[in-house]
C-alpha positions in Angstrom: 88.6 135.9 128.1 88.2 139.1 130.1 91.0 141.5 129.3 92.9 142.1 132.5 95.6 144.6 133.4 99.2 143.4 133.2 102.7 144.3 134.1 104.2 146.6 131.4 107.7 145.5 130.2 110.4 147.5 132.0 112.7 148.2 129.0 116.3 149.0 129.5 118.4 149.6 126.4 121.9 148.0 126.9 123.4 148.6 123.5 122.1 149.7 120.1 119.4 147.1 119.4 119.5 145.1 122.6 117.3 145.4 125.7 116.1 143.3 128.7 112.5 142.5 129.0 111.2 143.2 132.6 107.7 141.6 132.6 107.1 138.7 135.0 106.9 136.2 132.2 110.1 137.5 130.4 112.3 138.8 133.0 116.0 138.6 132.1 115.5 137.5 128.4 117.6 139.2 125.7 115.6 141.0 123.1 116.6 142.3 119.7 114.8 144.2 116.9 113.7 142.2 113.8 111.8 143.3 110.8 109.5 142.0 108.0 107.7 143.6 105.1 104.1 142.7 104.4 101.6 144.1 101.9 100.6 147.0 104.1 104.2 148.1 105.1 107.1 147.3 107.3 106.9 145.6 110.7 109.3 145.9 113.5 109.1 142.9 115.8 111.3 141.4 118.5 113.7 138.5 118.7 113.6 137.0 122.3 116.3 134.4 122.6 115.6 131.8 120.0 112.1 133.1 118.9 111.1 136.0 116.8 107.6 137.4 117.1 105.5 140.1 115.5 102.5 141.1 117.6 99.4 143.2 116.9 99.6 142.9 113.1 96.4 144.2 111.4 95.0 141.7 108.9 91.9 143.9 108.0 90.7 147.4 108.5 89.1 148.4 111.8 85.5 147.2 111.7 84.2 150.3 113.3 81.7 153.1 112.3 80.3 152.3 108.9 82.3 149.1 108.8 80.5 147.5 111.8 78.6 144.5 110.6 80.2 144.4 107.2 82.7 141.9 105.8 86.3 142.6 106.8 88.0 145.2 104.5 91.6 145.1 103.4 94.1 146.3 106.0 95.1 150.0 105.8 98.7 150.8 104.7 101.2 152.6 106.8 104.3 154.6 106.3 107.7 153.7 107.9 108.0 150.9 110.3 105.0 149.8 112.4 105.7 148.7 116.0 104.9 145.0 116.3 106.3 144.4 119.7 103.0 144.5 121.7 99.6 143.0 121.3 96.7 144.9 119.6 93.4 145.4 121.4 91.2 142.3 122.1 87.8 142.3 120.6 85.0 143.9 122.7 83.5 141.5 125.2 81.7 141.2 128.5 83.5 140.2 131.7 83.3 136.5 132.7 81.5 136.2 136.2 83.7 133.6 138.0 82.9 132.2 141.4 86.1 132.7 143.4 85.4 129.6 145.5 85.8 127.5 142.4 89.1 128.9 141.2 91.1 125.8 142.2 88.9 123.2 140.7 90.0 123.6 137.1 93.0 125.3 135.2 90.4 126.8 132.9 88.7 128.6 135.7 91.8 130.6 136.1 91.3 133.6 133.7 94.7 133.9 132.0 96.1 137.4 131.6 95.2 139.0 128.4 98.4 140.7 127.5 96.7 143.2 125.2 95.2 144.9 128.4 92.5 146.7 126.5 89.4 145.8 124.4 88.1 147.7 121.3 86.0 147.3 118.2 89.3 147.9 116.4 90.6 144.4 117.1 91.3 142.6 113.9 94.9 141.7 114.7 97.0 138.6 114.5 100.2 137.5 116.3 103.2 135.5 114.7 105.9 133.4 116.4 108.6 131.9 114.3 112.0 130.2 115.0 114.9 132.7 114.9 117.2 130.2 113.2 116.3 130.5 109.5 115.2 127.4 107.7 116.4 126.1 104.3 112.8 125.3 103.5 109.5 127.1 104.1 108.1 126.3 107.4 104.6 124.8 108.1 102.1 127.3 109.4 99.7 126.8 112.3 96.8 129.2 112.8 95.1 129.1 116.2 91.5 130.3 116.7 90.7 130.9 120.4 87.6 129.6 122.2 85.3 131.5 124.5 81.8 130.6 123.4 82.0 133.2 120.6 81.6 135.9 123.2 85.0 136.2 124.9 88.8 135.6 124.8 91.6 136.9 122.7 94.6 135.9 120.5 96.7 137.7 123.2 95.8 135.3 125.9 98.9 134.2 127.8 97.9 130.5 127.3 98.5 130.8 123.5 102.0 132.1 123.5 103.5 130.4 120.4 107.0 130.1 121.5 107.0 126.4 122.3 105.4 125.6 118.9 107.9 127.8 117.0 110.8 125.9 118.8 109.3 122.8 117.4 109.7 124.1 113.9 106.5 125.8 112.8 105.2 129.3 112.4 102.4 129.8 115.1 99.7 132.5 114.5 96.9 133.5 116.9 94.0 135.4 115.7 91.4 137.9 117.0 88.0 137.8 115.5 84.8 139.8 116.3 82.8 138.4 119.2 79.2 138.5 120.5 76.7 140.5 118.6 79.5 142.4 117.0 80.7 139.3 115.4 77.4 137.2 114.8 74.3 139.3 114.3 71.6 139.7 111.7 68.9 142.2 111.1 66.6 142.9 108.1 68.1 146.4 107.7 71.6 145.0 107.4 70.5 142.3 105.0 68.7 144.8 102.8 71.5 147.3 102.5 74.1 144.7 101.5 72.2 143.4 98.5 73.3 139.8 98.3 76.6 140.1 100.1 77.2 137.6 103.1 75.8 138.9 106.3 75.6 137.7 109.9 78.8 135.6 110.2 81.2 138.5 110.6 83.5 136.7 113.1 83.7 133.8 110.7 84.4 136.1 107.8 87.2 137.6 110.0 88.7 134.1 110.3 88.7 133.7 106.6 90.2 137.1 106.1 93.1 136.2 108.5 93.7 133.0 106.4 93.7 135.0 103.2 96.2 137.4 104.8 98.4 134.4 105.7 98.2 133.1 102.1 99.4 136.5 100.8 102.0 137.4 103.4 103.4 134.4 105.3 106.4 134.0 102.9 107.7 137.2 104.4 108.2 135.2 107.6 109.6 132.1 106.1 106.2 130.3 106.0 104.7 128.0 103.4 101.4 129.3 102.2 100.6 125.9 100.7 100.9 124.2 104.2 98.6 125.8 106.6 96.9 124.0 109.5 94.0 125.6 111.2 93.4 124.6 114.8 91.3 125.8 117.7 89.4 124.9 120.9 85.8 125.0 121.9 84.1 127.8 119.8 87.5 128.1 118.1 87.3 124.5 117.1 83.7 125.2 116.0 85.2 127.8 113.6 87.6 125.1 112.3 84.8 122.8 111.5 82.7 125.6 110.0 85.7 126.5 107.8 85.8 122.9 106.7 82.2 123.0 105.6 82.1 126.5 104.2 82.2 126.8 100.4 83.9 130.3 100.8 86.9 128.8 102.8 88.1 126.3 100.1 91.8 126.4 99.5 92.7 128.5 102.6 94.1 125.6 104.6 95.6 122.1 104.1 94.9 120.4 107.5 92.5 121.0 110.5 92.5 120.2 114.2 89.4 120.6 116.3 89.8 120.5 120.1 86.5 120.2 122.0 84.2 121.5 119.3 80.5 121.7 120.0 79.9 119.4 117.1 76.2 119.0 116.8 74.9 122.5 117.6 72.0 123.7 115.5 72.7 127.3 114.4 69.8 129.6 113.7 68.7 130.3 110.1 69.1 133.8 108.7 65.5 134.4 107.9 63.4 131.4 108.8 62.6 129.9 112.1 63.9 126.3 112.7 64.1 123.6 115.4 66.7 125.8 117.0 64.3 128.6 117.5 63.6 132.0 115.9 65.5 133.2 112.8 68.7 135.3 113.4 66.9 138.3 111.8 64.0 137.9 114.3 66.3 137.7 117.2 68.2 140.8 115.9 64.9 142.7 115.6 64.0 141.8 119.2 67.4 143.2 120.3 67.0 146.3 118.4 63.7 147.1 119.9 65.1 146.5 123.4 67.7 149.1 122.4 65.2 151.6 121.4 65.3 151.1 117.6 61.9 150.2 116.2 62.5 150.9 112.5 64.7 149.1 110.0 67.5 151.6 110.4 71.0 150.3 109.8 72.6 153.6 110.7 70.9 153.7 114.1 72.1 150.2 114.8 75.6 151.2 114.0 75.4 154.1 116.3 74.7 152.0 119.3 77.6 151.9 121.9 79.5 148.6 121.6 78.9 147.9 125.3 75.1 147.9 124.7 75.4 145.7 121.6 77.4 143.1 123.6 75.1 143.1 126.6 75.5 140.5 129.3 75.9 137.1 127.5 77.1 135.1 130.5 73.8 135.7 132.4 71.5 136.5 129.6 70.9 133.7 127.0 69.5 136.2 124.5 72.7 138.0 124.4 74.7 134.9 123.4 75.9 134.9 119.9 76.3 132.0 117.6 77.2 131.4 113.9 74.2 131.7 111.5 73.2 129.5 108.6 73.1 132.4 106.1 73.1 130.4 102.9 76.4 131.8 101.6 79.2 131.4 104.2 77.4 128.8 106.2 75.0 126.7 104.2 74.3 123.9 106.7 75.5 122.7 110.1 78.9 121.1 110.5 77.3 117.7 111.4 74.8 117.7 108.6 77.6 118.7 106.1 79.9 115.8 107.4 77.0 113.4 107.2 76.5 114.3 103.6 80.3 114.4 102.7 80.3 118.1 101.9 83.3 118.9 104.1 86.7 119.9 102.6 88.6 116.6 102.4 91.8 117.4 104.3 93.6 115.5 107.1 91.6 116.0 110.3 92.5 115.5 113.9 89.8 116.0 116.6 88.8 114.9 120.1 87.6 116.1 123.5 88.4 116.0 127.2 87.1 113.8 130.0 85.5 116.6 132.0 83.9 118.9 129.3 80.9 119.6 131.5 83.1 121.8 133.7 82.2 124.7 131.3 78.7 124.8 132.8 80.0 126.6 135.8 80.1 129.7 133.6 76.4 129.6 132.7 73.2 129.4 134.6 71.6 126.4 132.8 69.7 124.3 135.3 70.6 120.7 135.3 67.0 119.6 134.7 67.0 121.6 131.5 70.0 119.7 130.2 68.4 116.4 130.9 64.9 117.4 129.7 66.4 118.2 126.2 66.4 114.5 125.5 62.6 114.3 125.9 61.2 110.8 125.8 64.8 109.5 125.8 65.9 111.3 129.1 65.4 108.3 131.4 67.3 106.0 129.1 70.1 108.4 128.7 70.5 109.4 132.4 70.7 105.7 133.2 74.0 105.7 131.5 75.4 108.1 134.2 74.1 106.6 137.3 77.6 106.3 138.7 77.3 110.0 139.3 76.0 110.9 142.7 73.4 113.6 142.0 71.4 115.3 139.3 73.9 118.0 138.8 76.8 115.6 138.4 74.7 113.5 136.0 73.8 116.5 133.9 77.4 117.8 133.8 78.8 114.5 132.6 75.9 114.1 130.1 76.4 117.6 128.8 80.1 117.1 128.2 79.7 113.8 126.4 76.7 115.0 124.4 78.1 118.3 123.2 81.8 117.5 122.8 82.9 113.9 123.2 80.3 112.0 121.2 80.1 114.6 118.3 83.9 114.5 118.0 83.7 110.7 117.3 80.8 111.2 114.9 82.7 113.8 112.9 85.9 111.7 112.9 83.8 108.7 111.7 82.3 110.7 108.8 85.6 112.1 107.8 87.3 108.6 107.8 84.4 107.4 105.8 85.0 110.1 103.2 88.7 108.9 102.9 90.3 111.7 104.9 93.3 110.7 107.1 91.6 111.1 110.5 92.8 110.9 114.0 90.7 110.9 117.2 91.9 111.6 120.7 90.5 111.8 124.3 92.4 114.0 126.8 92.1 112.7 130.3 95.4 114.0 131.8 94.8 115.7 135.2 97.5 117.8 136.9 98.6 116.4 140.3 97.2 119.4 142.2 93.8 118.8 140.8 93.6 115.0 141.2 90.8 114.1 143.5 89.2 117.6 143.2 87.9 117.4 139.7 86.0 114.6 137.8 88.7 114.8 134.9 90.4 117.1 132.5 88.3 120.2 132.3 87.2 121.9 129.2 90.3 123.6 127.8 92.7 121.9 130.3 95.0 120.7 127.5 95.7 124.2 126.2 98.4 125.5 128.6 99.8 121.9 128.8 100.4 121.8 125.1 101.4 125.4 124.6 103.7 125.0 127.7 102.3 128.1 129.2 100.7 127.0 132.5 103.4 128.6 134.5 103.1 132.0 132.6 99.4 132.2 133.3 97.8 133.6 136.5 97.3 130.2 138.2 98.3 130.6 141.8 98.1 126.9 142.6 100.0 125.6 139.6 103.3 123.8 140.3 105.3 122.7 137.2 105.7 119.0 137.0 107.9 116.8 134.9 104.7 114.8 133.9 103.1 118.0 132.7 106.1 118.9 130.5 106.3 115.3 129.2 102.6 115.3 128.3 102.8 118.8 126.7 105.7 117.7 124.6 104.1 114.6 123.4 100.9 116.5 122.4 102.7 119.3 120.7 104.9 116.9 118.7 101.9 115.0 117.5 100.2 118.3 116.5 103.3 119.6 114.7 104.0 116.3 113.0 100.3 116.5 111.8 100.9 120.1 110.6 103.9 119.0 108.6 102.6 115.9 106.9 98.9 115.3 107.8 100.0 112.4 110.0 100.8 112.9 113.8 103.1 109.9 114.0 106.9 110.2 114.4 110.0 108.8 116.2 109.8 108.5 120.0 106.0 108.7 120.1 103.4 106.0 120.7 102.0 105.0 117.4 98.7 106.7 116.7 96.5 104.7 114.4 94.3 106.5 111.9 90.6 106.4 113.0 88.3 103.7 111.6 84.8 103.1 112.9 85.3 99.3 112.9 88.1 99.4 115.5 87.1 102.7 117.1 90.7 103.3 118.2 91.6 106.6 119.8 94.8 108.1 121.4 94.1 108.5 125.1 96.2 111.2 126.7 96.1 110.0 130.4 98.0 110.1 133.7 99.5 106.9 132.5 100.9 108.5 129.4 99.8 108.1 125.8 97.9 104.9 125.1 95.8 103.7 122.2 92.4 102.7 123.4 90.0 100.6 121.2 86.3 100.9 121.6 86.6 103.8 124.0 83.2 104.2 125.8 81.6 102.7 122.7 78.4 101.4 124.2 77.6 104.6 126.1 78.5 106.9 123.2 76.5 104.8 120.7 73.5 105.0 123.0 73.9 108.7 123.4 74.3 109.3 119.7 71.1 107.4 119.0 69.2 109.5 121.6 70.7 112.8 121.1 68.4 115.6 120.0 71.2 117.1 118.0 72.2 114.0 115.8 71.8 115.1 112.2 68.6 113.8 110.7 69.5 112.8 107.2 68.5 109.6 105.2 72.1 108.5 105.5 72.3 109.1 109.2 69.1 107.1 109.7 70.4 104.2 107.7 73.6 104.3 109.6 71.9 104.2 112.9 69.9 101.1 111.9 73.0 99.4 110.6 75.0 100.1 113.8 72.1 98.9 116.0 71.8 95.7 113.9 75.5 94.9 114.3 75.4 94.9 118.0 
């Protein structure tokens, strides 16, 4: 999200190590210094009531100058104690253009305060929350990768404050990773100079470097390096799925949660054109020429100002960045890998929301373009959504199901078929103030509910409700149980059955509470999967489609 200014803490030392936090979110809380030693040196964090946190911890060297568009290098060492009481810079990104008239329609439209307050290429930081009360056993670790379409947001986003998760008995970590063309970019000059090393997916390499850092250092915080759960939302969930299918990420995590992942996207190939369009290198060359660089000159590319590299991705499709099938870090799309059984076989929890199409308000994609992607199947598909009252509403619902809801079910089915403990959900809980104003739970609406941060964020219309807290506690408890054991179930929770294609049972998070729902929208999602231009085209997938049609 767009880095915004924030109220700096008004610190008042009371005695020795104690002070009062004066920010709007932490007014009146008691704070004390705490320390930890990692491979690069000593950190001085803060204990705030029952939670200890270490913020702005570098997990790699600054990816600036000659290190721009290179794999992340080891973090630099420091002397003495490093202050870890404030967030490091967010990664460079373009501001999100938001229509102020739409601010009350969805919680996700409210841009949460980025407490880093600044953005830089020097941004490879992570943030750690842990319970202050020491545990006799090593704690499970949950690592959160933020969303933002690979072009925005930050681990310092107020929505992702890890205190509620830490109180539930885990160590919660949020991560910054390179965004936009700084994080996902290819050019023949960069490929040539790196002689066989991975290129293009620098943001994904950052995510792996953060997990390697966790594996080496988390014991200093009381965490278990052998019990790491990766989770994320939107493009952060896509990172989770990519980590599951990347040969380079083997052994870096033991469980995975993907919330609203764009599961069927066809990423560009590094050097060859494909159905998804020109190669990543060709797109990189077009950008370089537009920036005045006509030769294969890596030094000239690195000399470009970061702002020019980023461009205007919210309004210019050509400036939007995505992962790249580079043949080393990413060897195939997530859906193709799951279809072939190539994913890491770890417990997997995934799902999507009931109004995912709400994200379209950030882009200028015409409704007709969304519908026309289905080609000869467009009339058959749009007929599934005739309960919507106009083309825009049809396209919005269709987009949400096609990009998020249906692919989540597909990946869950393939994971379950491979023998992985798998759990599928659908989030349809709508806060009271939004009921009647939105078609359902918007893209990202579950985040501040689950992290218990809606009240902290800059949402002028938000009124805390008991129902919100109850829903957030239920979701967080399921997620934490899953992180501990690979099974979300536990006492005082509705039983969540493992996903099986035959019963098609999901956990439905709704205004009526948590309910198990069999065959949820099965007919519509089956039809959409059969018609989708993004469905993996493999021999196995074709046979499965024929089998499923024959069984109806």
